[in-house]
Backbone as JSON, one array per atom type, in Angstrom:
{
  "sequence": "XXXXXXXXXXXXXXXXXXXXXXXXXXXXXXXXXXXXXXXXXXXXXXXXXXXXXXXXXXXXXXXXXXXXXXXXXXXXXXXXXXXXXXXXXXXXXXXXXXXXXXXXXXXXXXXXXXXXXXXXXXXXXXXXXXXXXXXXXXXXXXXXXXXXXXXXXXXXXXXXXXX",
  "N": [[-1.55, -27.41, -0.3], [-2.43, -25.15, 1.8], [-3.16, -23.14, 0.01], [-5.68, -24.47, -0.71], [-7.26, -24.09, 1.24], [-7.48, -21.9, 1.13], [-9.22, -21.12, -1.19], [-11.54, -23.17, -1.04], [-14.15, -23.15, 0.35], [-15.44, -20.41, -0.8], [-15.24, -20.97, -3.15], [-17.17, -22.87, -3.27], [-19.4, -22.16, -2.33], [-20.14, -20.24, -4.1], [-20.5, -21.73, -6.11], [-22.79, -23.16, -5.02], [-24.15, -21.04, -4.44], [-24.4, -19.13, -6.05], [-23.4, -16.93, -5.54], [-20.42, -15.02, -3.35], [-19.88, -15.05, 0.16], [-19.52, -12.38, 2.46], [-18.35, -13.08, 4.32], [-16.28, -15.0, 3.75], [-14.9, -13.09, 2.35], [-13.71, -11.41, 4.1], [-12.71, -13.69, 5.44], [-10.23, -14.26, 3.56], [-9.56, -11.55, 3.8], [-8.31, -11.61, 5.99], [-6.22, -13.14, 6.6], [-4.67, -12.45, 4.34], [-4.01, -9.8, 5.48], [-2.53, -10.25, 7.84], [-0.32, -12.15, 7.13], [0.73, -9.83, 5.33], [1.12, -8.08, 7.5], [3.13, -9.82, 8.81], [4.95, -10.12, 6.61], [6.12, -6.91, 6.54], [6.96, -7.16, 9.23], [8.57, -9.44, 9.77], [10.74, -9.72, 8.11], [13.32, -11.14, 7.74], [12.48, -13.62, 5.92], [13.31, -13.33, 3.3], [12.66, -10.65, 0.72], [9.77, -9.4, -0.51], [8.15, -9.29, -3.45], [6.43, -6.78, -5.6], [4.33, -7.25, -6.97], [3.27, -9.16, -4.71], [2.74, -7.06, -2.66], [0.5, -6.19, -3.4], [-1.1, -8.17, -3.97], [-1.34, -8.72, -1.33], [-3.01, -6.77, -0.52], [-4.91, -6.25, -1.53], [-7.54, -7.59, -0.25], [-7.83, -5.14, 1.65], [-8.25, -2.68, 0.69], [-10.73, -3.57, -0.82], [-12.46, -3.67, 1.39], [-11.66, -1.03, 2.5], [-13.64, 0.07, -0.03], [-15.77, -0.98, 0.71], [-16.56, 0.31, 2.79], [-16.25, 3.06, 1.94], [-18.43, 3.64, -0.02], [-21.24, 4.61, -1.21], [-24.37, 4.14, 0.47], [-26.86, 4.8, -0.12], [-27.5, 4.27, -2.16], [-26.79, 2.96, -3.22], [-23.87, 0.93, -4.3], [-23.41, -0.41, -7.07], [-22.04, -2.27, -8.53], [-20.35, -3.22, -6.63], [-20.32, -5.94, -6.01], [-18.78, -7.2, -7.83], [-16.83, -6.9, -8.19], [-15.98, -7.94, -5.07], [-16.17, -10.22, -6.22], [-14.5, -10.47, -7.92], [-12.16, -10.17, -6.41], [-11.58, -12.81, -5.12], [-11.89, -14.06, -6.53], [-9.61, -13.69, -7.6], [-7.42, -12.72, -6.11], [-7.82, -15.0, -4.25], [-5.43, -17.38, -5.39], [-3.86, -15.65, -5.98], [-3.29, -15.24, -3.48], [-2.71, -17.94, -1.9], [-0.66, -18.69, -3.8], [1.48, -17.09, -2.41], [1.75, -17.86, 0.43], [2.61, -20.15, -0.34], [5.12, -19.58, -0.91], [6.08, -18.46, 1.49], [5.59, -20.55, 4.01], [6.79, -22.69, 2.71], [9.76, -22.43, 2.63], [11.61, -23.09, 0.85], [11.27, -22.6, -1.72], [11.07, -21.03, -3.98], [13.49, -22.16, -5.02], [12.42, -24.68, -6.24], [11.81, -26.65, -8.85], [10.31, -25.73, -12.18], [8.11, -26.59, -13.12], [7.51, -28.01, -10.52], [6.51, -26.04, -8.57], [4.27, -24.83, -10.46], [2.48, -27.53, -10.5], [1.85, -27.32, -8.21], [0.14, -25.01, -8.41], [-1.45, -25.78, -9.96], [-3.27, -27.45, -8.59], [-4.05, -26.06, -6.6], [-6.17, -24.32, -7.96], [-7.73, -26.36, -9.28], [-8.5, -28.47, -7.1], [-9.9, -25.92, -6.08], [-12.18, -25.32, -8.43], [-13.38, -28.41, -8.18], [-14.53, -27.69, -6.04], [-16.04, -25.84, -6.18], [-18.09, -27.13, -8.12], [-18.66, -29.11, -6.45], [-20.13, -27.29, -4.45], [-22.4, -26.47, -6.55], [-23.91, -28.92, -7.41], [-24.79, -30.12, -4.81], [-27.07, -30.94, -4.1], [-27.05, -33.28, -4.52], [-25.62, -34.33, -2.34], [-25.48, -33.31, 0.28], [-28.51, -31.71, 2.5], [-31.09, -29.16, 2.15], [-31.58, -29.11, 5.14], [-29.05, -29.56, 5.82], [-27.37, -27.24, 5.3], [-29.09, -25.41, 7.15], [-28.33, -26.09, 9.5], [-25.63, -26.3, 9.99], [-25.71, -23.6, 9.86], [-26.08, -21.96, 7.57], [-27.09, -20.06, 5.0], [-29.77, -21.87, 3.39], [-29.14, -23.34, 0.08], [-30.77, -22.28, -3.61], [-31.19, -24.53, -4.73], [-31.52, -26.81, -3.16], [-31.75, -30.24, -2.2], [-34.56, -31.34, -0.27], [-35.46, -32.2, 2.89], [-34.56, -34.66, 5.44], [-31.25, -34.08, 7.52], [-28.35, -35.47, 6.35], [-27.42, -38.79, 7.91], [-24.6, -38.55, 10.0], [-23.22, -40.34, 11.49]],
  "CA": [[-2.65, -27.59, 0.88], [-2.8, -23.87, 2.91], [-4.22, -22.89, -0.86], [-6.89, -25.09, -0.83], [-8.21, -23.83, 2.39], [-8.28, -20.28, 0.99], [-9.79, -21.22, -2.21], [-12.42, -24.09, -1.84], [-15.31, -22.09, 0.58], [-15.43, -19.49, -1.43], [-15.78, -21.66, -4.87], [-17.94, -23.67, -2.75], [-20.82, -21.11, -1.94], [-19.96, -19.2, -5.24], [-21.42, -22.62, -6.65], [-24.16, -23.49, -4.84], [-25.71, -19.81, -4.07], [-24.01, -18.2, -7.2], [-22.9, -15.7, -4.83], [-19.17, -15.39, -2.52], [-20.28, -14.38, 1.04], [-18.99, -11.09, 2.68], [-17.72, -14.01, 5.37], [-15.2, -15.23, 2.7], [-14.13, -11.78, 1.53], [-13.09, -11.16, 4.91], [-11.32, -14.67, 5.81], [-9.55, -13.12, 2.89], [-8.86, -9.9, 4.12], [-7.81, -11.61, 7.86], [-5.02, -14.43, 5.8], [-3.78, -11.58, 3.34], [-3.95, -8.96, 6.2], [-1.54, -11.38, 8.7], [0.68, -12.02, 5.59], [1.25, -8.63, 4.42], [2.17, -7.27, 8.48], [4.48, -10.43, 8.82], [6.02, -9.58, 5.87], [6.6, -6.22, 7.49], [7.89, -7.14, 10.99], [9.73, -10.52, 9.44], [11.14, -9.56, 6.68], [14.48, -11.87, 7.19], [12.05, -14.17, 4.47], [13.75, -12.21, 1.76], [12.07, -9.53, 0.23], [8.61, -10.19, -1.21], [7.99, -8.95, -4.95], [5.51, -5.41, -5.63], [3.06, -8.49, -7.35], [3.13, -9.66, -3.49], [2.77, -6.35, -1.8], [-0.38, -5.62, -3.72], [-1.86, -8.72, -3.59], [-1.68, -8.88, 0.22], [-3.36, -4.94, -0.13], [-6.45, -6.31, -2.25], [-9.1, -7.29, 0.2], [-8.03, -4.43, 2.37], [-8.72, -1.96, -0.76], [-12.09, -3.7, -0.46], [-13.24, -3.18, 2.77], [-11.91, 0.68, 1.62], [-14.42, 0.26, -0.89], [-17.22, -1.06, 0.9], [-16.85, 1.18, 3.81], [-16.95, 4.69, 1.93], [-19.73, 3.56, -1.1], [-23.05, 4.74, -1.01], [-25.09, 3.03, 0.96], [-28.64, 5.1, -0.03], [-27.95, 4.29, -3.57], [-25.91, 1.25, -3.44], [-22.59, 0.34, -5.52], [-24.41, -1.97, -7.57], [-20.94, -3.05, -8.88], [-19.27, -3.82, -5.72], [-20.38, -7.71, -5.69], [-18.55, -8.04, -8.85], [-15.41, -6.56, -6.71], [-16.24, -8.55, -4.02], [-16.37, -11.84, -6.62], [-13.26, -10.57, -8.62], [-10.92, -10.02, -5.54], [-11.69, -13.43, -4.27], [-11.32, -15.04, -7.53], [-7.99, -13.37, -8.42], [-7.04, -12.59, -4.39], [-7.61, -16.42, -3.74], [-4.78, -17.47, -5.92], [-2.45, -15.41, -5.65], [-2.51, -15.34, -1.73], [-2.11, -19.14, -2.34], [0.89, -18.69, -4.07], [2.57, -16.15, -1.63], [1.84, -18.51, 1.41], [3.52, -21.37, -0.2], [6.48, -18.91, -0.64], [6.17, -17.98, 3.13], [5.53, -21.81, 4.29], [8.39, -23.55, 2.3], [11.33, -21.74, 2.27], [12.72, -23.4, -0.66], [9.6, -22.71, -2.64], [11.55, -20.62, -5.69], [14.64, -23.3, -5.77], [11.67, -26.04, -6.96], [11.65, -26.77, -9.9], [8.87, -24.64, -12.19], [7.45, -27.45, -13.36], [6.11, -28.32, -9.45], [5.31, -24.55, -8.76], [3.09, -25.01, -11.26], [2.14, -28.08, -10.19], [1.05, -26.56, -6.72], [-0.54, -24.04, -8.09], [-2.96, -26.28, -10.47], [-3.77, -28.89, -7.51], [-5.27, -25.09, -5.78], [-6.97, -24.52, -9.07], [-8.5, -28.16, -9.64], [-9.69, -27.88, -5.69], [-11.54, -24.98, -6.35], [-13.21, -25.94, -9.51], [-14.15, -29.46, -7.86], [-15.45, -27.07, -4.65], [-17.53, -25.1, -7.22], [-18.7, -27.74, -8.73], [-19.7, -29.57, -5.46], [-21.17, -26.23, -4.55], [-23.25, -26.25, -7.82], [-24.43, -30.41, -7.56], [-25.16, -29.58, -3.37], [-28.42, -31.79, -3.55], [-26.64, -34.87, -4.4], [-24.96, -35.3, -1.1], [-26.81, -32.55, 1.01], [-29.97, -31.96, 2.04], [-31.25, -27.97, 2.66], [-31.37, -28.82, 6.5], [-27.89, -29.3, 6.52], [-26.71, -26.43, 5.58], [-29.56, -25.14, 7.47], [-27.84, -27.23, 11.01], [-24.02, -25.91, 10.0], [-26.16, -21.46, 10.28], [-26.22, -21.29, 6.73], [-28.2, -20.05, 4.07], [-29.77, -22.9, 1.85], [-29.34, -22.23, -1.52], [-31.99, -22.5, -3.87], [-31.19, -25.74, -5.71], [-30.98, -27.71, -2.34], [-32.71, -31.18, -1.94], [-34.88, -31.14, 0.97], [-35.24, -33.8, 4.17], [-33.53, -34.59, 7.3], [-29.47, -33.63, 7.55], [-27.25, -36.7, 6.52], [-26.35, -38.54, 9.06], [-22.72, -38.77, 9.42], [-22.56, -41.49, 12.2]],
  "C": [[-3.12, -25.87, 1.83], [-3.59, -23.38, 1.51], [-5.42, -22.81, -1.18], [-7.45, -24.82, 0.05], [-8.74, -22.4, 1.83], [-9.24, -20.23, 0.06], [-11.52, -21.85, -1.99], [-14.15, -23.78, -1.05], [-16.31, -20.86, -0.1], [-16.21, -20.2, -2.89], [-16.99, -22.51, -4.21], [-19.06, -22.84, -2.57], [-20.79, -20.29, -3.44], [-21.19, -20.62, -6.83], [-22.38, -23.17, -6.37], [-25.1, -22.23, -4.69], [-25.38, -18.88, -5.1], [-23.8, -16.53, -6.45], [-21.04, -15.77, -4.0], [-19.41, -14.61, -1.42], [-18.99, -13.36, 1.22], [-18.23, -11.79, 4.25], [-16.56, -14.47, 4.99], [-14.39, -14.15, 2.47], [-13.12, -11.92, 2.98], [-12.09, -11.84, 5.99], [-10.34, -14.1, 4.97], [-8.77, -12.65, 3.44], [-7.39, -10.38, 5.75], [-6.0, -12.14, 7.26], [-4.17, -13.42, 5.34], [-3.76, -10.57, 4.29], [-2.58, -9.3, 7.27], [-0.7, -11.52, 7.82], [1.48, -11.0, 5.45], [1.74, -7.83, 6.22], [2.82, -8.65, 9.33], [5.51, -10.04, 7.87], [6.59, -8.41, 6.22], [7.23, -6.51, 8.35], [8.84, -8.5, 10.9], [10.09, -10.25, 8.51], [12.64, -10.43, 6.45], [14.18, -12.81, 6.42], [12.92, -14.11, 3.42], [12.49, -11.11, 1.66], [11.12, -9.9, -0.75], [8.36, -8.77, -2.4], [6.53, -7.84, -4.98], [4.05, -6.12, -5.75], [2.53, -8.56, -5.71], [1.97, -8.95, -2.64], [1.08, -5.79, -2.49], [-1.49, -6.81, -3.8], [-2.12, -9.53, -2.51], [-2.84, -7.86, 0.5], [-4.87, -5.44, -0.48], [-7.37, -5.73, -1.62], [-8.95, -6.35, 1.28], [-8.8, -2.75, 1.3], [-10.47, -2.65, -0.68], [-12.57, -3.29, -0.04], [-13.27, -1.99, 2.65], [-13.62, 0.75, 1.18], [-15.42, 0.46, -0.65], [-17.38, 0.03, 1.7], [-17.22, 2.98, 3.12], [-18.41, 4.59, 0.29], [-20.78, 3.66, -0.81], [-23.92, 4.1, -0.69], [-26.75, 3.22, 0.88], [-28.17, 4.66, -1.5], [-27.35, 3.08, -3.9], [-24.5, 1.91, -4.79], [-22.27, -0.55, -6.21], [-23.33, -2.71, -8.09], [-20.24, -3.91, -8.18], [-19.57, -5.27, -5.65], [-19.61, -7.93, -6.61], [-17.06, -7.94, -8.09], [-15.07, -7.52, -6.33], [-15.42, -10.01, -4.91], [-14.71, -11.9, -7.09], [-12.14, -10.68, -7.97], [-10.97, -11.54, -4.74], [-11.13, -14.46, -4.76], [-9.8, -15.15, -7.97], [-7.53, -13.7, -7.22], [-6.63, -13.91, -4.21], [-6.38, -16.82, -4.35], [-3.52, -16.89, -5.33], [-1.81, -15.35, -3.89], [-2.2, -17.06, -1.43], [-0.79, -19.13, -2.56], [1.71, -18.08, -3.35], [2.42, -17.12, -0.26], [2.93, -19.45, 0.79], [4.72, -20.84, -0.29], [6.76, -18.89, 0.81], [6.29, -19.61, 3.99], [6.81, -22.49, 3.9], [9.24, -22.69, 1.87], [11.89, -21.75, 1.34], [12.18, -22.94, -1.78], [10.32, -22.3, -3.99], [12.46, -21.58, -5.49], [14.01, -24.37, -6.35], [11.41, -25.75, -8.19], [10.05, -26.08, -10.89], [8.14, -25.53, -12.08], [6.31, -27.99, -11.88], [5.99, -27.59, -8.93], [4.02, -25.0, -9.37], [2.4, -25.87, -10.83], [1.44, -28.0, -9.33], [0.51, -25.69, -6.53], [-2.02, -24.55, -9.02], [-3.84, -27.46, -9.51], [-4.35, -27.59, -6.62], [-6.33, -24.6, -6.31], [-7.94, -25.63, -9.15], [-9.38, -28.24, -8.5], [-10.48, -26.72, -5.79], [-12.06, -25.3, -7.28], [-13.68, -27.2, -8.95], [-15.16, -28.6, -6.42], [-16.38, -26.46, -5.87], [-18.31, -26.24, -7.67], [-19.51, -28.56, -7.5], [-20.91, -28.52, -4.75], [-22.75, -26.46, -5.42], [-24.07, -27.9, -8.01], [-24.66, -30.37, -5.81], [-26.51, -31.09, -3.37], [-27.69, -33.26, -4.06], [-26.17, -35.51, -3.23], [-25.32, -34.37, -0.02], [-27.92, -32.18, 0.78], [-30.02, -30.32, 2.88], [-30.72, -27.85, 4.53], [-29.91, -29.09, 6.89], [-27.31, -28.27, 6.66], [-27.18, -25.24, 6.65], [-28.79, -25.27, 9.26], [-26.66, -26.39, 11.14], [-24.5, -24.09, 10.4], [-25.62, -21.55, 8.92], [-26.86, -21.38, 5.61], [-28.4, -21.16, 3.47], [-29.63, -22.21, 0.31], [-30.7, -22.88, -2.44], [-32.39, -24.13, -4.5], [-31.41, -26.75, -4.28], [-31.71, -28.92, -2.33], [-33.19, -30.92, 0.09], [-35.12, -32.17, 1.79], [-34.1, -33.17, 5.07], [-31.98, -34.23, 6.91], [-28.99, -35.27, 7.31], [-27.1, -37.18, 7.71], [-25.12, -39.06, 8.86], [-22.54, -39.35, 10.07], [-23.14, -42.23, 12.75]]
}
């Protein structure tokens, strides 16, 4: 469940707007940095593999890269780095959160660990499709009321009455 919280919104916005917005990447950064710092402070949970440290560091690398990229000429491929970071980093972060939140995660059978990963990937895929086909159940006004930009292919009309 924790993994799906990390992946669903970036996948939805990618489907709806063909973009992963900076707030998605910064949310990923916040969770990854909190997990990284917790791993440093609370070493009692066991050693984190090198791949884990690298995965948790990726969002900070993106922030540093964005900060030093020249603004006048731009860094034309930075948005591809953001998308790659989110699409690769989110599942890795979900895996790490599983290891942190479920103390006996490593003792689970491989099939159950892969099943948990599959659930996260499926929810991410479904969220992408929900974003892609948002016009079937949301209107442009729903996006506006929530403070989000309306995607190009949203349905025009009043917000759906939720109550």
